[in-house]
C-alpha positions as CSV (number, residue, x, y, z in Angstrom):
1,M,28.7,204.9,80.3
2,S,25.3,204.1,82.1
3,L,23.7,201.1,81.8
4,L,20.7,201.7,79.5
5,P,22.7,202.6,76.4
6,L,24.9,199.7,77.1
7,S,22.3,197.4,77.6
8,I,20.3,199.2,74.6
9,V,23.4,198.4,72.2
10,V,23.6,194.7,73.3
11,L,20.1,194.0,72.4
12,L,20.8,195.5,69.2
13,L,23.9,193.8,68.3
14,G,22.2,190.6,69.5
15,L,19.0,191.3,67.4
16,S,21.7,192.0,64.3
17,I,23.2,189.1,64.8
18,G,20.0,186.8,64.8
19,L,18.8,187.9,61.3
20,V,22.1,187.4,59.9
21,L,21.9,184.0,61.1
22,S,17.9,183.5,60.3
23,N,18.7,184.9,56.5
24,P,18.1,182.6,54.1
25,A,19.8,181.5,51.1
26,M,18.5,180.9,47.6
27,E,18.2,177.4,48.1
28,D,16.0,177.9,50.9
29,Y,14.0,180.3,49.3
30,L,13.9,177.9,46.4
31,Q,12.5,175.4,48.3
32,Y,10.0,177.5,50.0
33,V,8.8,178.4,46.5
34,E,8.8,175.2,45.5
35,T,6.2,174.3,49.4
36,E,4.0,176.9,47.9
37,L,3.7,176.0,44.2
38,G,2.3,172.7,45.7
39,K,0.2,173.8,47.9
40,A,-1.8,176.2,45.7
41,M,-1.8,173.2,43.1
42,D,-3.3,171.4,45.8
43,R,-5.7,174.4,46.4
44,S,-6.1,174.5,42.4
45,D,-9.9,175.1,41.4
46,Q,-12.1,172.5,40.3
47,S,-12.2,174.0,36.1
48,H,-10.2,171.3,34.8
49,S,-11.0,167.8,35.1
50,T,-9.9,165.6,38.0
51,R,-7.9,163.8,35.5
52,E,-6.0,166.4,34.2
53,Q,-5.3,168.0,37.8
54,A,-4.0,164.3,39.3
55,M,-1.9,164.4,35.9
56,L,-0.6,168.0,36.5
57,K,0.3,167.1,40.3
58,S,1.7,163.7,39.3
59,I,4.2,166.1,37.3
60,F,4.5,168.6,39.2
61,R,5.6,166.4,42.2
62,S,8.0,164.6,39.9
63,H,10.1,167.3,38.4
64,S,9.4,170.2,40.6
65,H,12.9,170.1,41.8
66,E,13.6,170.8,37.7
67,L,11.4,173.7,37.4
68,M,13.2,175.0,40.2
69,N,16.6,174.7,38.9
70,T,15.2,176.2,35.1
71,A,11.8,178.2,36.0
72,V,12.9,180.3,38.8
73,R,16.7,180.2,39.8
74,P,17.7,182.4,36.4
75,H,14.7,184.9,36.6
76,T,14.9,185.6,40.6
77,V,16.9,188.0,41.6
78,R,18.6,188.6,45.3
79,S,19.2,191.7,47.6
80,N,20.7,190.7,50.3
81,W,21.8,193.7,53.0
82,G,23.4,191.7,55.5
83,I,20.4,190.9,58.4
84,M,18.1,190.6,55.0
85,S,17.1,189.7,51.9
86,L,15.3,190.4,49.3
87,Y,13.9,187.9,46.5
88,E,12.5,188.8,43.6
89,T,11.4,186.2,40.8
90,T,9.9,187.3,37.9
91,V,8.8,184.1,35.4
92,F,7.3,185.9,33.0
């Protein structure tokens, strides 16, 4: 066997192992969604009063973990293909 095909096989195996090790679990996905929702709350438009926004932000920050477990987790489907995962969440 020549060196080029063997090198390609080793490279592909290394890449596959790297993808498997970095494949996110459900908890990682929920943490990501929680972070992104927090960023969206911070970027929210100013159409609501400042008092309402402050109240919504404080409620979200204090109860975001419960929100993830009750609203996001039950409506999330994980398609796991070994080297990668696809998460689909339908809340509404």
